N, C-alpha and C positions, 0 to 999 in steps of 0.2 A: 595830240591833234584829235579832234572829234570829226568824224566823217559820217554823215547821215545820207542815205540814198533811198529815195522812193518809199518813205515810211507810209504805212497804211494801217488803219484800225477800223474794224467794223464791230458794232454792237448788234449781234444777231445779223439779220440781213441788211441792216442799214449801215452804209459807210459813214464813218464819223470823221475820218482823216485820210487823205490820199495824196500821193505825189510830193511829199515834203522832203526836200533835199538841201543840204548845206554842208559846208566845211568850216570848222572853227579851229584856227591855229593857236599855238601858245601865245599868250598875252593879247589876244584879240577879244573884243567884247561883241556880244550879239544882243540886239534888241528885238523882241518879238512883239509885233503890233498887229492888231486886227480887231474886227468887230466881235461882239458876243457870238459864241458858237463857231468861231473860225478854226478852233483846234489848238489854241495856244497852250492851255492847261493840259490837254491830252498829250501834246508833244512833250511837255516837261515831265509828265507822269511816265511816259515811255523811257525817256532818258534816265530817269531816276529809278526805274525798275518797278514802279507801282502798277503799270499796265503793260501787257505784252503786245507787241506789234503783231498784226496779222499778215503783214507783208513788209518787205524792205527790212533794213537793219541799221542800227547805229553801230559804228565801229570806233573804238578808242585805240589810238596808236601811241604808245609811250616811247619817248626818246629820252633816255637818261641824261643826255647832254644838255637838254633844254628844260628838264623838270627837276 
């Protein structure tokens, strides 16, 4: 399970992403939709480790029975 709570990113003094929260359970799909500059790519970069969040945190819970 992936649990994301209140993700935030700022580039210098300018906030680029704030308040992103969601839970993704095993075998669920998530579609991220929004206009240019909404933070879709930044969110994916945080989840893959290319960008560090300045607030909030993604948590991955591993359940051996389901994975």
